[in-house]
MIPA-985379 format. One record per residue: residue number from 1; residue in three letters; x, y, z of N, C-alpha, C, CB in turn. Coordinates in steps of 0.05 Angstrom, whole numbers. Glycine has a CB too. Example, Ala and Ser with C-alpha at 12.3 -4.5 7.8 and 13.67 -1.06 7.14 Angstrom:
[1, "Ala", [264, -114, 156], [246, -90, 156], [264, -66, 156], [226, -89, 181]],
[2, "Ser", [257, -45, 142], [273, -21, 143], [258, 1, 157], [282, -12, 114]],
END
This chain:
[1, "Met", [-604, 1354, -994], [-605, 1323, -999], [-628, 1312, -989], [-584, 1309, -987]],
[2, "Pro", [-630, 1296, -969], [-660, 1284, -967], [-680, 1297, -972], [-668, 1275, -945]],
[3, "Ser", [-697, 1287, -966], [-724, 1295, -959], [-738, 1297, -978], [-727, 1315, -948]],
[4, "His", [-734, 1274, -954], [-749, 1284, -951], [-737, 1302, -966], [-759, 1285, -929]],
[5, "Ser", [-732, 1306, -982], [-712, 1307, -1000], [-738, 1319, -1021], [-692, 1276, -1007]],
[6, "Ser", [-726, 1311, -1035], [-737, 1312, -1067], [-758, 1297, -1069], [-718, 1302, -1088]],
[7, "Arg", [-767, 1305, -1084], [-792, 1294, -1099], [-786, 1276, -1117], [-807, 1313, -1113]],
[8, "Arg", [-809, 1254, -1121], [-808, 1228, -1141], [-823, 1218, -1167], [-811, 1210, -1127]],
[9, "Thr", [-821, 1216, -1182], [-830, 1212, -1213], [-842, 1191, -1212], [-811, 1211, -1235]],
[10, "Val", [-852, 1178, -1207], [-852, 1150, -1215], [-887, 1149, -1237], [-850, 1126, -1180]],
[11, "Arg", [-884, 1125, -1235], [-915, 1106, -1243], [-931, 1104, -1224], [-913, 1074, -1250]],
[12, "His", [-924, 1097, -1200], [-941, 1095, -1173], [-936, 1101, -1152], [-949, 1077, -1166]],
[13, "Gln", [-904, 1114, -1143], [-897, 1114, -1121], [-885, 1150, -1116], [-876, 1087, -1117]],
[14, "Asn", [-889, 1152, -1087], [-878, 1176, -1081], [-876, 1172, -1039], [-902, 1205, -1097]],
[15, "Arg", [-855, 1190, -1036], [-850, 1174, -1004], [-853, 1202, -982], [-810, 1154, -1000]],
[16, "Ser", [-853, 1211, -968], [-853, 1227, -941], [-866, 1250, -939], [-831, 1234, -932]],
[17, "Val", [-887, 1253, -921], [-893, 1285, -914], [-889, 1302, -889], [-918, 1289, -918]],
[18, "Ala", [-893, 1319, -892], [-893, 1338, -869], [-913, 1349, -853], [-885, 1356, -876]],
[19, "Ala", [-923, 1352, -830], [-944, 1365, -823], [-931, 1382, -798], [-970, 1344, -817]],
[20, "Arg", [-943, 1401, -788], [-937, 1408, -764], [-957, 1388, -739], [-942, 1441, -765]],
[21, "Ala", [-947, 1390, -714], [-966, 1374, -697], [-1000, 1387, -696], [-952, 1374, -666]],
[22, "Asn", [-994, 1407, -695], [-1020, 1428, -691], [-1039, 1438, -713], [-1009, 1455, -681]],
[23, "Ser", [-1025, 1422, -743], [-1039, 1427, -763], [-1056, 1407, -773], [-1024, 1434, -779]],
[24, "Gly", [-1069, 1405, -789], [-1092, 1386, -802], [-1075, 1361, -815], [-1111, 1402, -827]],
[25, "Arg", [-1088, 1349, -823], [-1079, 1316, -832], [-1059, 1329, -858], [-1114, 1288, -846]],
[26, "Pro", [-1038, 1314, -860], [-1015, 1320, -879], [-1031, 1320, -909], [-988, 1295, -875]],
[27, "Ala", [-1023, 1333, -925], [-1032, 1334, -953], [-1021, 1332, -965], [-1042, 1348, -962]],
[28, "His", [-994, 1321, -975], [-977, 1322, -996], [-958, 1299, -987], [-962, 1350, -1000]],
[29, "Gly", [-933, 1289, -1002], [-916, 1271, -993], [-898, 1281, -997], [-915, 1249, -999]],
[30, "Tyr", [-878, 1274, -973], [-849, 1279, -983], [-832, 1273, -1003], [-838, 1275, -971]],
[31, "Arg", [-841, 1249, -1018], [-823, 1250, -1043], [-849, 1245, -1062], [-795, 1225, -1046]],
[32, "Arg", [-855, 1257, -1084], [-882, 1251, -1101], [-867, 1227, -1124], [-897, 1286, -1119]],
[33, "Arg", [-868, 1206, -1121], [-859, 1194, -1149], [-873, 1196, -1166], [-854, 1171, -1152]],
[34, "Gly", [-900, 1211, -1168], [-917, 1204, -1197], [-917, 1240, -1200], [-958, 1182, -1193]],
[35, "Asp", [-901, 1257, -1192], [-896, 1285, -1201], [-865, 1297, -1194], [-918, 1302, -1187]],
[36, "Thr", [-858, 1303, -1208], [-827, 1311, -1198], [-831, 1345, -1205], [-795, 1293, -1220]],
[37, "Ser", [-854, 1360, -1198], [-850, 1387, -1201], [-849, 1401, -1170], [-874, 1398, -1219]],
[38, "Ala", [-838, 1420, -1174], [-829, 1437, -1149], [-864, 1435, -1132], [-815, 1478, -1161]],
[39, "Ser", [-880, 1443, -1136], [-900, 1432, -1126], [-920, 1411, -1114], [-904, 1436, -1133]],
[40, "Gly", [-923, 1396, -1138], [-930, 1371, -1141], [-957, 1378, -1129], [-912, 1349, -1130]],
[41, "Asn", [-976, 1350, -1129], [-1004, 1345, -1119], [-1002, 1350, -1080], [-1014, 1307, -1130]],
[42, "Gln", [-1015, 1369, -1073], [-1006, 1365, -1043], [-1030, 1366, -1035], [-985, 1385, -1026]],
[43, "Ser", [-1050, 1360, -1049], [-1085, 1366, -1036], [-1093, 1339, -1036], [-1111, 1387, -1057]],
[44, "Phe", [-1074, 1318, -1040], [-1086, 1288, -1034], [-1075, 1279, -1017], [-1085, 1268, -1053]],
[45, "Ser", [-1087, 1265, -999], [-1072, 1239, -976], [-1096, 1221, -966], [-1055, 1255, -943]],
[46, "Pro", [-1081, 1200, -984], [-1105, 1171, -978], [-1105, 1172, -948], [-1093, 1133, -990]],
[47, "Tyr", [-1130, 1145, -939], [-1144, 1149, -912], [-1119, 1133, -895], [-1179, 1133, -910]],
[48, "Glu", [-1106, 1146, -886], [-1091, 1137, -858], [-1108, 1131, -827], [-1068, 1161, -853]],
[49, "Ile", [-1090, 1118, -805], [-1097, 1117, -780], [-1083, 1144, -771], [-1089, 1090, -767]],
[50, "Trp", [-1097, 1163, -762], [-1081, 1186, -744], [-1083, 1185, -727], [-1084, 1210, -744]],
[51, "His", [-1049, 1191, -704], [-1048, 1180, -682], [-1058, 1210, -667], [-1019, 1165, -675]],
[52, "Glu", [-1074, 1210, -648], [-1074, 1240, -631], [-1057, 1241, -615], [-1097, 1249, -616]],
[53, "Pro", [-1041, 1261, -603], [-1037, 1260, -580], [-1045, 1252, -555], [-1034, 1273, -580]],
[54, "Thr", [-1033, 1235, -537], [-1038, 1236, -514], [-1017, 1243, -499], [-1048, 1216, -507]],
[55, "Gly", [-1003, 1256, -497], [-986, 1264, -482], [-960, 1241, -456], [-1006, 1282, -471]],
[56, "Arg", [-969, 1214, -480], [-955, 1196, -448], [-915, 1208, -465], [-966, 1135, -447]],
[57, "Thr", [-909, 1190, -442], [-877, 1194, -447], [-869, 1169, -441], [-861, 1218, -430]],
[58, "Gly", [-837, 1168, -439], [-828, 1144, -449], [-818, 1142, -481], [-850, 1127, -444]],
[59, "Ala", [-811, 1116, -485], [-815, 1105, -509], [-835, 1101, -522], [-807, 1089, -509]],
[60, "Pro", [-826, 1108, -552], [-856, 1108, -574], [-866, 1084, -573], [-852, 1113, -609]],
[61, "Arg", [-899, 1084, -587], [-909, 1063, -584], [-913, 1053, -612], [-930, 1066, -568]],
[62, "Tyr", [-898, 1025, -610], [-887, 1017, -648], [-918, 999, -657], [-848, 985, -650]],
[63, "Ile", [-927, 1007, -678], [-941, 991, -694], [-939, 976, -723], [-957, 1003, -694]],
[64, "Val", [-940, 955, -720], [-933, 938, -750], [-952, 933, -762], [-919, 913, -750]],
[65, "Gln", [-964, 945, -788], [-987, 932, -804], [-971, 918, -821], [-1009, 951, -819]],
[66, "Pro", [-989, 895, -837], [-987, 879, -859], [-974, 905, -885], [-1022, 862, -865]],
[67, "Ala", [-948, 893, -897], [-942, 915, -916], [-962, 914, -936], [-914, 913, -929]],
[68, "Gly", [-968, 892, -949], [-988, 887, -977], [-976, 874, -996], [-997, 912, -991]],
[69, "Ala", [-993, 872, -1011], [-983, 849, -1033], [-957, 861, -1058], [-1016, 839, -1054]],
[70, "Asn", [-939, 844, -1058], [-909, 847, -1073], [-894, 877, -1058], [-914, 852, -1116]],
[71, "Val", [-900, 879, -1036], [-880, 908, -1029], [-876, 886, -994], [-905, 955, -1030]],
[72, "Val", [-853, 906, -984], [-845, 898, -967], [-837, 923, -946], [-828, 880, -975]],
[73, "His", [-837, 920, -919], [-826, 944, -897], [-790, 933, -896], [-847, 940, -857]],
[74, "Pro", [-782, 951, -907], [-747, 954, -910], [-731, 947, -883], [-738, 988, -919]],
[75, "Val", [-744, 950, -865], [-734, 960, -834], [-754, 945, -820], [-735, 996, -825]],
[76, "Thr", [-736, 942, -790], [-753, 928, -770], [-751, 947, -749], [-744, 897, -761]],
[77, "Val", [-776, 940, -734], [-781, 961, -712], [-753, 958, -694], [-811, 954, -692]],
[78, "Asp", [-743, 933, -688], [-712, 937, -668], [-693, 957, -685], [-692, 902, -664]],
[79, "Glu", [-697, 954, -713], [-667, 971, -723], [-673, 999, -724], [-653, 963, -755]],
[80, "Ile", [-708, 1006, -721], [-717, 1036, -717], [-709, 1040, -693], [-747, 1042, -719]],
[81, "Lys", [-713, 1022, -662], [-709, 1035, -639], [-683, 1044, -635], [-716, 1021, -620]],
[82, "Ser", [-659, 1021, -647], [-633, 1017, -644], [-633, 1051, -657], [-617, 986, -662]],
[83, "Arg", [-632, 1062, -682], [-627, 1085, -698], [-641, 1112, -680], [-641, 1079, -730]],
[84, "Leu", [-669, 1108, -670], [-673, 1125, -657], [-648, 1139, -627], [-698, 1113, -652]],
[85, "Ala", [-643, 1110, -616], [-628, 1112, -582], [-611, 1128, -593], [-611, 1084, -564]],
[86, "Lys", [-600, 1130, -616], [-573, 1149, -627], [-576, 1171, -628], [-562, 1145, -652]],
[87, "Leu", [-606, 1193, -627], [-606, 1209, -626], [-603, 1225, -602], [-617, 1209, -637]],
[88, "Pro", [-598, 1252, -598], [-605, 1262, -575], [-629, 1258, -567], [-600, 1284, -573]],
[89, "Arg", [-635, 1255, -543], [-659, 1254, -524], [-680, 1271, -537], [-653, 1264, -494]],
[90, "Gln", [-665, 1299, -535], [-688, 1320, -537], [-710, 1315, -573], [-666, 1357, -534]],
[91, "Phe", [-696, 1305, -580], [-709, 1298, -612], [-729, 1283, -611], [-692, 1284, -632]],
[92, "Thr", [-730, 1266, -594], [-752, 1244, -588], [-766, 1245, -574], [-748, 1226, -582]],
[93, "Asp", [-768, 1264, -551], [-790, 1257, -527], [-817, 1266, -539], [-784, 1276, -496]],
[94, "Arg", [-826, 1277, -556], [-854, 1284, -568], [-856, 1259, -590], [-855, 1318, -583]],
[95, "Leu", [-848, 1239, -590], [-849, 1220, -614], [-869, 1201, -595], [-814, 1203, -627]],
[96, "Glu", [-888, 1193, -607], [-905, 1180, -588], [-917, 1151, -609], [-932, 1205, -577]],
[97, "Val", [-915, 1150, -630], [-923, 1131, -639], [-901, 1133, -672], [-958, 1132, -638]],
[98, "Val", [-896, 1097, -672], [-879, 1096, -698], [-891, 1077, -714], [-850, 1088, -695]],
[99, "Gln", [-908, 1077, -734], [-925, 1054, -748], [-909, 1048, -780], [-963, 1066, -753]],
[100, "Leu", [-904, 1023, -782], [-897, 1016, -810], [-927, 1001, -821], [-866, 994, -811]],
[101, "Ser", [-928, 1026, -833], [-962, 1023, -851], [-963, 997, -882], [-969, 1064, -870]],
[102, "Thr", [-981, 998, -881], [-993, 985, -901], [-997, 997, -926], [-1015, 977, -893]],
[103, "Leu", [-983, 981, -946], [-997, 1005, -972], [-1016, 996, -987], [-978, 1015, -994]],
[104, "Thr", [-1043, 1018, -982], [-1067, 1002, -987], [-1067, 1009, -1028], [-1100, 1019, -963]],
[105, "Gln", [-1085, 996, -1032], [-1083, 1007, -1060], [-1085, 1037, -1067], [-1104, 994, -1074]],
[106, "Ala", [-1103, 1054, -1051], [-1107, 1083, -1062], [-1074, 1097, -1052], [-1141, 1101, -1045]],
[107, "Arg", [-1059, 1083, -1035], [-1031, 1093, -1032], [-1010, 1087, -1060], [-1018, 1077, -1005]],
[108, "Arg", [-1015, 1058, -1075], [-1001, 1062, -1094], [-1005, 1071, -1115], [-994, 1049, -1098]],
[109, "Cys", [-1023, 1096, -1112], [-1027, 1115, -1132], [-1012, 1143, -1122], [-1058, 1119, -1138]],
[110, "Tyr", [-1010, 1148, -1090], [-993, 1170, -1076], [-980, 1163, -1059], [-1003, 1190, -1066]],
[111, "Pro", [-958, 1140, -1068], [-942, 1129, -1040], [-928, 1149, -1036], [-924, 1103, -1040]],
[112, "Val", [-916, 1137, -1017], [-900, 1163, -997], [-869, 1141, -985], [-930, 1176, -959]],
[113, "Tyr", [-855, 1146, -979], [-831, 1139, -965], [-837, 1128, -933], [-813, 1167, -965]],
[114, "Gly", [-846, 1156, -929], [-847, 1160, -898], [-869, 1192, -891], [-806, 1165, -885]],
[115, "Met", [-871, 1194, -872], [-897, 1214, -870], [-898, 1216, -838], [-929, 1200, -884]],
[116, "Gln", [-900, 1245, -837], [-906, 1261, -792], [-925, 1268, -800], [-885, 1291, -770]],
[117, "Trp", [-945, 1265, -780], [-960, 1281, -773], [-971, 1275, -743], [-978, 1284, -793]],
[118, "Gly", [-973, 1307, -735], [-961, 1308, -698], [-951, 1293, -687], [-976, 1308, -678]],
[119, "Val", [-956, 1272, -668], [-933, 1259, -658], [-930, 1237, -670], [-932, 1255, -631]],
[120, "Ala", [-935, 1229, -691], [-929, 1200, -708], [-916, 1202, -727], [-948, 1187, -719]],
[121, "Val", [-904, 1186, -734], [-882, 1180, -749], [-894, 1151, -767], [-853, 1176, -726]],
[122, "Tyr", [-894, 1162, -784], [-904, 1136, -807], [-885, 1130, -834], [-937, 1144, -820]],
[123, "Leu", [-874, 1102, -835], [-860, 1086, -859], [-870, 1067, -873], [-840, 1074, -852]],
[124, "Tyr", [-871, 1071, -896], [-882, 1055, -916], [-869, 1035, -933], [-892, 1070, -929]],
[125, "Pro", [-883, 1015, -940], [-861, 996, -955], [-852, 1000, -984], [-871, 969, -955]],
[126, "Val", [-828, 980, -986], [-823, 983, -1015], [-827, 967, -1034], [-804, 987, -1020]],
[127, "Glu", [-823, 968, -1053], [-826, 935, -1079], [-813, 915, -1067], [-809, 935, -1114]],
[128, "Glu", [-819, 893, -1065], [-809, 863, -1058], [-778, 861, -1071], [-833, 836, -1073]],
[129, "Asn", [-773, 871, -1098], [-758, 865, -1112], [-738, 886, -1110], [-768, 859, -1135]],
[130, "Leu", [-745, 909, -1096], [-733, 930, -1089], [-719, 951, -1117], [-712, 917, -1069]],
[131, "Val", [-745, 944, -1139], [-738, 971, -1156], [-760, 987, -1161], [-726, 965, -1183]],
[132, "Glu", [-754, 1005, -1163], [-775, 1025, -1165], [-779, 1031, -1189], [-771, 1048, -1152]],
[133, "Gln", [-804, 1032, -1201], [-807, 1044, -1225], [-812, 1071, -1230], [-824, 1033, -1236]],
[134, "Tyr", [-804, 1085, -1244], [-807, 1107, -1250], [-807, 1121, -1284], [-789, 1116, -1234]],
[135, "Val", [-827, 1144, -1285], [-828, 1145, -1311], [-822, 1167, -1327], [-847, 1139, -1317]],
[136, "Arg", [-808, 1177, -1302], [-788, 1213, -1321], [-761, 1206, -1301], [-808, 1263, -1310]],
[137, "Pro", [-744, 1219, -1320], [-715, 1212, -1314], [-709, 1219, -1283], [-694, 1230, -1334]],
[138, "Pro", [-693, 1223, -1272], [-684, 1230, -1241], [-679, 1251, -1244], [-663, 1217, -1225]],
[139, "Thr", [-683, 1272, -1221], [-678, 1301, -1214], [-649, 1300, -1210], [-693, 1313, -1187]],
[140, "Pro", [-631, 1325, -1212], [-608, 1318, -1200], [-598, 1312, -1167], [-597, 1335, -1209]],
[141, "Gln", [-616, 1319, -1158], [-627, 1317, -1125], [-628, 1288, -1122], [-660, 1331, -1117]],
[142, "Gln", [-653, 1268, -1138], [-651, 1245, -1134], [-627, 1229, -1136], [-666, 1237, -1146]],
[143, "Gln", [-621, 1239, -1157], [-585, 1222, -1167], [-565, 1222, -1149], [-566, 1239, -1192]],
[144, "Ile", [-561, 1245, -1138], [-551, 1250, -1110], [-552, 1224, -1087], [-569, 1275, -1100]],
[145, "Glu", [-584, 1235, -1078], [-589, 1219, -1061], [-587, 1193, -1068], [-608, 1223, -1053]],
[146, "Ala", [-594, 1179, -1084], [-586, 1153, -1092], [-558, 1148, -1081], [-586, 1150, -1122]],
[147, "Arg", [-541, 1163, -1099], [-516, 1151, -1096], [-503, 1154, -1068], [-498, 1161, -1116]],
[148, "Met", [-511, 1174, -1047], [-512, 1173, -1022], [-506, 1149, -1002], [-533, 1180, -1020]],
[149, "Phe", [-539, 1131, -1015], [-543, 1112, -994], [-547, 1088, -1006], [-564, 1117, -975]],
[150, "Gly", [-531, 1085, -1037], [-528, 1061, -1054], [-548, 1055, -1070], [-523, 1040, -1039]],
[151, "Gly", [-562, 1071, -1073], [-582, 1067, -1090], [-573, 1074, -1121], [-606, 1082, -1081]],
[152, "Leu", [-583, 1052, -1142], [-575, 1061, -1171], [-591, 1063, -1196], [-556, 1045, -1178]],
[153, "Trp", [-592, 1086, -1203], [-610, 1090, -1229], [-607, 1077, -1260], [-609, 1118, -1233]],
[154, "Val", [-618, 1069, -1268], [-618, 1048, -1293], [-645, 1055, -1314], [-622, 1014, -1281]],
[155, "Pro", [-634, 1069, -1347], [-651, 1067, -1357], [-665, 1041, -1355], [-646, 1075, -1377]],
[156, "Ala", [-697, 1040, -1362], [-718, 1023, -1371], [-725, 1014, -1397], [-736, 1030, -1364]],
[157, "Glu", [-737, 1006, -1408], [-758, 1004, -1429], [-778, 1021, -1431], [-771, 982, -1429]],
[158, "Gln", [-796, 1027, -1407], [-813, 1046, -1405], [-810, 1062, -1386], [-833, 1038, -1404]],
[159, "Gly", [-782, 1080, -1383], [-776, 1101, -1360], [-755, 1094, -1343], [-800, 1106, -1342]],
[160, "Phe", [-747, 1095, -1326], [-730, 1088, -1310], [-729, 1074, -1277], [-720, 1108, -1311]],
[161, "Glu", [-711, 1059, -1270], [-716, 1038, -1253], [-696, 1049, -1227], [-707, 1005, -1267]],
[162, "Leu", [-700, 1056, -1203], [-689, 1059, -1180], [-672, 1026, -1166], [-715, 1071, -1162]],
[163, "His", [-648, 1020, -1166], [-651, 997, -1161], [-638, 1002, -1131], [-638, 977, -1182]],
[164, "Trp", [-646, 985, -1114], [-636, 979, -1082], [-623, 952, -1075], [-661, 979, -1061]],
[165, "Thr", [-603, 958, -1058], [-602, 930, -1047], [-602, 923, -1014], [-578, 918, -1059]],
[166, "Glu", [-609, 902, -1010], [-623, 905, -978], [-614, 926, -955], [-618, 878, -964]],
[167, "Gln", [-586, 924, -966], [-568, 936, -932], [-575, 966, -943], [-521, 928, -923]],
[168, "Ala", [-573, 976, -980], [-573, 1003, -980], [-600, 1024, -970], [-566, 1007, -1005]],
[169, "Ile", [-627, 997, -975], [-654, 1005, -977], [-658, 1013, -942], [-676, 979, -992]],
[170, "Lys", [-640, 1001, -925], [-647, 994, -898], [-623, 1027, -886], [-634, 952, -887]],
[171, "Asp", [-607, 1032, -897], [-596, 1053, -893], [-614, 1073, -907], [-568, 1051, -901]],
[172, "Phe", [-620, 1078, -920], [-639, 1106, -935], [-660, 1108, -913], [-657, 1100, -971]],
[173, "Tyr", [-670, 1088, -914], [-698, 1088, -884], [-689, 1101, -859], [-707, 1052, -871]],
[174, "Leu", [-672, 1084, -848], [-659, 1084, -818], [-640, 1113, -822], [-638, 1050, -809]],
[175, "Asn", [-623, 1125, -835], [-613, 1144, -837], [-628, 1170, -854], [-591, 1135, -845]],
[176, "Asn", [-643, 1171, -870], [-657, 1181, -886], [-680, 1195, -879], [-661, 1164, -899]],
[177, "Val", [-699, 1175, -885], [-731, 1172, -886], [-728, 1181, -850], [-748, 1133, -897]],
[178, "Leu", [-726, 1159, -834], [-734, 1159, -805], [-730, 1191, -795], [-715, 1136, -787]],
[179, "Ile", [-702, 1195, -799], [-686, 1216, -788], [-701, 1244, -802], [-652, 1212, -797]],
[180, "His", [-709, 1248, -826], [-716, 1260, -839], [-748, 1276, -822], [-715, 1243, -864]],
[181, "Glu", [-766, 1254, -820], [-789, 1254, -806], [-788, 1269, -783], [-795, 1231, -800]],
[182, "Val", [-771, 1250, -764], [-765, 1263, -743], [-760, 1297, -733], [-746, 1251, -740]],
[183, "Gly", [-747, 1309, -758], [-741, 1333, -764], [-757, 1354, -767], [-731, 1333, -782]],
[184, "His", [-791, 1338, -779], [-812, 1350, -787], [-819, 1356, -757], [-831, 1334, -807]],
[185, "Leu", [-817, 1336, -738], [-829, 1334, -707], [-821, 1349, -692], [-826, 1312, -693]],
[186, "Val", [-797, 1358, -690], [-781, 1376, -681], [-782, 1410, -684], [-760, 1367, -691]],
[187, "Asp", [-785, 1406, -718], [-783, 1440, -725], [-808, 1454, -711], [-785, 1448, -761]],
[188, "Asp", [-810, 1469, -692], [-828, 1487, -677], [-825, 1511, -699], [-818, 1495, -643]],
[189, "Arg", [-807, 1518, -714], [-803, 1545, -726], [-826, 1555, -754], [-769, 1543, -738]],
[190, "Asn", [-810, 1534, -770], [-825, 1540, -794], [-850, 1527, -801], [-810, 1536, -814]],
[191, "Arg", [-870, 1554, -824], [-890, 1546, -830], [-895, 1531, -851], [-901, 1562, -829]],
[192, "Asn", [-886, 1545, -870], [-889, 1538, -900], [-875, 1515, -904], [-880, 1558, -920]],
[193, "Phe", [-892, 1497, -930], [-876, 1470, -947], [-848, 1477, -949], [-886, 1465, -981]],
[194, "Arg", [-834, 1487, -965], [-811, 1493, -960], [-792, 1499, -944], [-810, 1503, -966]],
[195, "Asp", [-799, 1512, -925], [-780, 1519, -907], [-778, 1492, -886], [-790, 1548, -893]],
[196, "Arg", [-803, 1479, -881], [-802, 1462, -875], [-786, 1434, -884], [-821, 1464, -873]],
[197, "Glu", [-789, 1432, -911], [-774, 1417, -920], [-744, 1416, -924], [-784, 1415, -935]],
[198, "Arg", [-739, 1444, -925], [-710, 1455, -922], [-692, 1442, -900], [-712, 1486, -915]],
[199, "Phe", [-707, 1455, -869], [-700, 1447, -849], [-700, 1415, -847], [-716, 1461, -832]],
[200, "Ala", [-722, 1399, -852], [-720, 1371, -848], [-695, 1356, -864], [-746, 1359, -856]],
[201, "Asn", [-692, 1360, -885], [-667, 1363, -904], [-640, 1364, -888], [-670, 1391, -922]],
[202, "Trp", [-638, 1389, -879], [-614, 1398, -857], [-613, 1371, -841], [-622, 1429, -833]],
[203, "Phe", [-636, 1372, -830], [-635, 1352, -805], [-628, 1326, -806], [-658, 1349, -793]],
[204, "Ala", [-637, 1319, -826], [-631, 1287, -843], [-598, 1287, -846], [-650, 1284, -882]],
[205, "Ile", [-590, 1307, -856], [-550, 1306, -861], [-545, 1303, -842], [-528, 1330, -869]],
[206, "Glu", [-548, 1324, -821], [-534, 1329, -791], [-535, 1304, -766], [-549, 1357, -777]],
[207, "Tyr", [-561, 1292, -776], [-559, 1273, -751], [-576, 1247, -762], [-573, 1287, -721]],
[208, "Gly", [-571, 1241, -786], [-571, 1219, -794], [-554, 1208, -818], [-593, 1216, -795]],
[209, "Tyr", [-555, 1228, -841], [-522, 1218, -857], [-502, 1217, -848], [-511, 1230, -876]],
[210, "Arg", [-491, 1245, -836], [-464, 1251, -832], [-458, 1220, -807], [-460, 1289, -820]],
[211, "Pro", [-473, 1224, -783], [-462, 1210, -760], [-459, 1174, -771], [-486, 1216, -732]],
[212, "Ser", [-478, 1168, -791], [-473, 1144, -796], [-453, 1139, -814], [-491, 1134, -803]],
[213, "Arg", [-441, 1159, -826], [-417, 1156, -845], [-392, 1158, -815], [-417, 1188, -875]],
[214, "Arg", [-387, 1164, -803], [-366, 1174, -781], [-354, 1140, -773], [-384, 1195, -748]],
END
């Protein structure tokens, strides 16, 4: 399932990245909406403000940037705080920054839903009308994930569209994207991309999806 999970194939979007706290900058998106291949383009990451570890303790610092033109942040800081508070404390002890980032022009070409680097988690905007445009058909994984969180795949004149409601996109971000990225943060064992994604997918199901359905 999630992850942070699948890769997206779109005209201009993709969403979520994994990287170890002691590694270099993230080099790939967790969901490559522009490429549904297994590897994707893992060598490009548009400019981002990287937050170096400071050793701070307590609640993470929250940063909200303007979403950008024709896009919105699907969740609020208060909603994120409330969701993180439901996780076991040991999973968020190292989380220093949560940033709602701007969807810049560069990221419109290689967009991601979310990303983790070091002690920071980044969440990115979605289309204002909550309709994502894709040029290729969804993979089985993408179809399953959309069903789990209330997204609806629809054939379109030039490809496919993924439709969300306001409630569904909040559910998707709070119980999938956010938790997947926290999973990357706490993963101290896995080194390669596939293993890290597998762990984050499992983590998002166990600590995001399943608890939210009880």
